[in-house]
C-alpha positions in Angstrom: -29.5 2.0 -21.0 -30.7 0.7 -17.7 -29.9 -2.9 -16.8 -32.9 -5.1 -16.1 -31.8 -6.6 -12.8 -34.8 -8.9 -12.6 -33.2 -10.9 -15.3 -30.0 -11.5 -13.3 -30.0 -15.0 -12.0 -29.1 -15.4 -8.3 -26.9 -18.3 -7.3 -26.1 -19.8 -3.9 -22.9 -21.1 -2.3 -20.6 -18.1 -2.8 -17.4 -18.0 -0.7 -17.1 -14.9 1.5 -13.7 -14.0 0.0 -14.8 -14.6 -3.6 -13.0 -17.9 -4.2 -16.1 -19.1 -6.2 -15.2 -16.6 -8.9 -11.7 -17.9 -9.4 -11.2 -19.8 -12.7 -7.4 -20.3 -12.7 -5.7 -21.6 -10.8 -8.1 -23.4 -8.5 -7.8 -23.2 -4.7 -6.6 -19.6 -4.8 -8.2 -16.3 -3.8 -9.2 -13.6 -6.3 -6.2 -11.3 -5.9 -3.4 -13.8 -6.8 -5.6 -15.7 -9.3 -4.7 -15.4 -13.0 -8.3 -15.4 -14.2 -11.7 -14.6 -12.6 -15.3 -15.4 -13.7 -16.6 -11.9 -14.8 -19.9 -13.2 -16.1 -22.5 -10.6 -15.1 -25.6 -12.6 -16.2 -25.8 -13.9 -12.6 -24.9 -12.9 -9.1 -24.2 -15.0 -6.0 -26.5 -14.4 -3.0 -23.5 -12.9 -1.1 -22.3 -10.5 -3.8 -23.0 -6.9 -4.8 -23.3 -6.0 -8.5 -22.3 -2.5 -9.5 -22.8 -0.5 -12.7 -19.3 1.0 -13.1 -18.8 4.5 -14.4 -15.1 5.2 -13.7 -12.0 3.1 -13.1 -9.3 4.8 -11.1 -6.3 2.8 -12.3 -3.4 2.4 -9.7 -0.7 5.0 -10.4 2.1 2.5 -10.9 0.0 0.4 -13.2 -1.3 3.4 -15.3 2.3 4.8 -15.6 3.5 1.4 -16.9 0.6 1.1 -19.4 1.0 4.7 -20.6 4.8 4.2 -21.2 4.3 0.9 -23.0 1.6 2.6 -25.2 3.8 5.6 -25.9 1.1 7.8 -24.3 -1.3 7.0 -27.1 -4.8 7.0 -25.7 -6.2 4.5 -28.2 -3.4 2.1 -27.3 -3.9 2.7 -23.5 -7.6 1.8 -24.0 -6.7 -1.3 -26.0 -4.3 -2.5 -23.3 -6.8 -2.0 -20.5 -9.5 -3.9 -22.6 -7.0 -6.7 -23.3 -6.1 -7.1 -19.6 -9.7 -7.2 -18.4 -10.6 -9.5 -21.3 -7.9 -12.0 -20.4 -8.1 -11.9 -16.7 -11.7 -10.9 -15.9 -10.3 -8.2 -13.7 -8.1 -5.1 -14.0 -4.7 -6.4 -12.8 -1.7 -5.2 -14.6 0.5 -8.3 -15.3 3.7 -6.2 -15.0 3.0 -4.3 -11.7 0.4 -6.8 -10.3 -1.7 -3.8 -9.1 -5.2 -2.7 -10.0 -6.9 0.4 -8.7 -10.6 1.0 -7.7 -13.9 2.2 -9.2 -17.0 4.3 -8.7 -20.4 3.3 -9.7 -24.1 2.7 -9.0 -25.5 -0.3 -7.1 -27.5 -2.6 -9.4 -28.3 -5.5 -7.2 -27.5 -6.7 -3.6 -27.4 -10.4 -2.9 -30.3 -11.4 -0.6 -27.9 -13.1 1.8 -26.2 -9.7 2.6 -27.6 -7.4 5.2 -26.2 -4.1 4.1 -27.4 -0.5 4.1 -27.4 -0.5 0.3 -30.1 -0.3 -2.3 -30.1 -0.1 -6.1 -29.1 3.3 -7.3 -26.8 4.1 -4.4 -23.5 5.6 -5.5 -20.3 4.0 -4.1 -16.6 3.8 -4.5 -14.9 0.4 -4.0 -12.2 0.3 -1.4 -10.8 -3.0 -2.5 -8.4 -3.4 -5.4 -9.4 -4.0 -9.0 -6.8 -6.7 -9.0 -9.3 -8.9 -7.1 -12.6 -7.5 -8.5 -14.5 -9.3 -11.3 -14.9 -6.7 -13.9 -16.7 -6.6 -17.3 -16.0 -3.7 -19.7 -18.6 -3.0 -22.4 -17.0 0.2 -23.6 -14.2 2.6 -22.6 -15.6 6.0 -23.1 -12.5 8.1 -22.4 -9.6 8.9 -20.1 -9.6 12.1 -18.0 -6.6 14.1 -19.1 -3.8 14.3 -16.5 -5.3 11.6 -14.3 -5.6 7.8 -14.0 -9.4 8.0 -14.3 -10.9 5.9 -17.1 -14.6 6.4 -17.8 -16.3 3.2 -18.9 -19.6 1.3 -19.3 -19.4 -1.9 -17.5 -20.1 -3.9 -14.3 -18.2 -5.2 -11.4 -18.7 -7.5 -8.4 -18.0 -6.7 -4.7 -17.6 -9.8 -2.5 -19.1 -10.4 0.9 -15.7 -9.5 2.5 -15.2 -6.5 0.3 -15.3 -2.9 1.5 -16.7 0.2 -0.1 -17.7 3.8 0.7 -20.9 5.6 -0.1 -19.9 8.7 -2.1 -20.3 11.9 -0.1 -22.8 14.5 -1.2 -20.5 17.5 -0.4 -18.0 17.0 -3.2 -17.9 15.8 -6.8 -17.9 12.0 -7.3 -14.7 12.0 -9.4 -12.9 14.1 -6.7 -14.1 11.7 -4.0 -12.9 8.7 -6.1 -9.4 10.2 -6.6 -9.1 10.8 -2.9 -10.4 7.5 -1.8 -8.0 5.7 -4.2 -5.1 6.7 -1.9 -7.0 6.9 1.4 -4.8 4.3 3.1 -1.6 6.5 2.8 -2.7 9.7 4.7 -4.6 7.6 7.2 -1.6 5.4 7.9 0.6 8.5 8.1 -1.7 10.0 10.7 -1.3 6.7 12.7 2.5 6.5 12.4 3.7 10.1 13.0 4.1 11.5 16.5 4.5 15.0 17.8 8.0 16.3 17.2 8.9 13.7 14.6 11.0 14.4 11.5 9.1 13.0 8.6 10.2 12.6 5.0 7.6 12.3 2.3 9.0 10.9 -0.9 6.8 12.0 -3.7 5.3 14.8 -1.7 4.0 16.7 -4.8 1.8 13.8 -6.0 -1.8 12.9 -5.2 -1.1 10.7 -2.2 2.0 12.7 -1.2 0.1 16.0 -0.7 -2.4 14.3 1.5 0.4 12.6 3.5 2.2 15.9 3.9 -0.9 17.5 5.4 -1.5 14.6 7.7 2.2 14.4 8.8 2.4 18.2 9.5 -0.8 18.0 11.5 0.6 15.2 13.7 4.2 16.3 14.0 3.2 19.8 15.0 5.3 22.9 15.4 8.1 20.9 17.1 8.3 18.4 14.2 9.6 18.8 10.7 8.2 17.6 7.4 10.5 17.3 4.5 9.1 16.8 1.0 11.1 15.1 -1.7 10.6 15.1 -5.5 12.7 14.6 -8.6 10.6 17.0 -10.8 10.6 20.8 -10.9 6.8 21.0 -11.4 6.2 18.9 -8.2 8.7 20.9 -6.3 6.8 24.1 -7.1 3.5 22.4 -6.2 4.9 21.4 -2.8 6.0 25.0 -2.1 2.6 26.3 -3.1 0.8 23.9 -0.9 2.9 24.9 2.1 2.6 21.7 4.2 6.3 20.8 4.1 8.8 22.7 6.2 11.5 21.9 3.6 11.0 21.1 -0.1 13.9 19.3 -1.8 14.6 18.1 -5.3 16.4 14.7 -5.3 16.1 11.5 -7.2 14.4 8.7 -5.2 16.2 6.2 -7.3 19.6 7.6 -6.5 20.1 6.3 -3.0 23.3 8.2 -2.3 21.9 11.5 -3.6 18.8 11.1 -1.4 20.9 10.1 1.6 23.2 13.1 1.2 20.2 15.5 0.9 18.5 14.3 4.0 21.7 14.0 6.0 22.4 17.6 5.3 18.8 18.7 6.0 18.6 16.9 9.3 22.2 17.5 10.5 22.9 13.8 10.2 19.9 12.7 12.4 17.9 11.4 9.5 14.1 10.7 9.6 11.9 9.2 12.3 9.3 8.3 9.7 9.7 8.0 5.9 6.6 7.7 3.7 7.3 6.5 0.2 4.5 7.5 -2.2 6.3 7.4 -5.6 5.1 5.1 -8.4 8.5 4.1 -9.9 10.8 1.2 -9.2 14.1 1.1 -7.4 13.4 3.6 -4.6 13.8 1.1 -1.8 17.5 1.7 -0.9 17.2 5.5 -0.8 14.2 5.2 1.5 16.1 2.8 3.8 19.2 4.9 4.0 17.3 8.1 5.1 15.4 6.3 7.9 17.2 6.5 11.3 17.9 3.4 13.4 14.6 2.0 14.9 12.7 4.5 12.7 9.6 3.7 10.5 9.6 3.3 6.8 6.2 3.0 5.1 6.1 1.9 1.5 2.7 3.0 0.0 3.9 2.6 -3.6 2.8 -0.5 -5.5 6.2 -0.4 -7.3 7.9 -1.5 -4.1 9.9 -4.8 -4.2 9.8 -6.7 -1.0 13.0 -8.5 -1.9 14.9 -5.3 -2.6 13.7 -3.7 0.6 14.4 -6.7 2.9 17.8 -7.6 1.5 18.7 -4.0 1.0 18.2 -3.1 4.6 20.1 -6.2 5.7 22.9 -5.3 3.3 23.5 -1.9 4.9 22.9 -3.1 8.5 19.8 -0.9 9.1 17.5 -2.0 11.9 14.3 -0.2 10.9 10.6 -1.0 10.9 9.5 -1.4 7.3 5.7 -1.5 6.6 4.3 -2.6 3.3 1.4 -0.3 2.6 -2.0 -1.7 3.2 -4.5 0.3 1.3 -6.9 -0.2 4.1 -6.8 0.9 7.7 -9.7 1.6 10.1 -11.8 4.6 9.1 -9.4 5.5 6.3 -12.1 6.8 4.0 -13.5 9.3 6.5 -10.0 10.4 7.6 -8.9 11.2 4.1 -12.2 12.8 3.0 -12.0 15.0 6.1 -8.5 16.2 5.0 -10.1 17.5 1.8 -12.8 19.2 3.8 -10.4 20.8 6.2 -7.9 22.1 3.6 -9.2 24.6 1.0 -5.9 24.4 -0.8 -6.1 20.7 -1.3 -9.7 20.9 -2.3 -9.1 23.6 -4.9 -6.1 21.8 -6.5 -7.8 18.4 -6.6 -11.1 19.8 -7.9 -9.3 21.5 -10.8 -7.7 18.1 -11.7 -10.4 15.6 -10.9 -13.8 17.2 -10.7 
């Protein structure tokens, strides 16, 4: 049923960063807040209201919820509903992470000068952990993915970013790709020609994209090594063909990972390490395989700053550690272009997400 947007009240005085929607605790911003105002009967004049069709839950968050629910779909739905009901946003209290959504523009605040109109299809490029969200109904969960189809509404703040969904690929495919757009775009920025690059989790959604970006930048003189702990992901890496070496090793076993990369690189280790896995306790392995003055990029939301910082100190490693920012300039276009450039990636992702 279409929403009658003329009945939505417009308020003034909204903060650009969304602080006006924070209920608890006061004087904080939406991401660290415990609870947001998700009332969709009104909109502030600097907000965008969206009719949400699909939530793409962050991988670390969805994995945690799924394990807690014993992989029972009804319990997964119930947990998501419970979180949003309590918090006014989809922020997993265990992982602290959220995800993103796709939907249709309902109303654009009159204060905003944006190239948007009601009916435009967009994907949010800011986390659900800071997005006011109201779920009316969870319709279903797309098997094998973190995509949850719902009926509901969400708010994008004045400072929020989004992407209009492209017309040359299915919306659910674009959503899946945009969910991890920061990782391959940052990989493209960090890797140089001739680098040895290790992608931890190279058989996953973000890992495949990062492997493609890394190989493209490292070139023929560089080497891309893919790591996974699962046989199915190892086979997928080999089939994709973006990694020069595909290794099976546990990212949570620091010494096993170190020995595998030490052998693969002749003791030289990696110039750049990209960590894409969605499980905890992979910090030390990532640190050990990064060469002195090398770059370690943690894209995973399961990363512990404390473990990374104190762990590197404890083993005397002087490396440049970067906490993954899901946003970097033009990341949406960079990552969508990877899907357009690679028929292999598009075929695999369309089967899973489209």
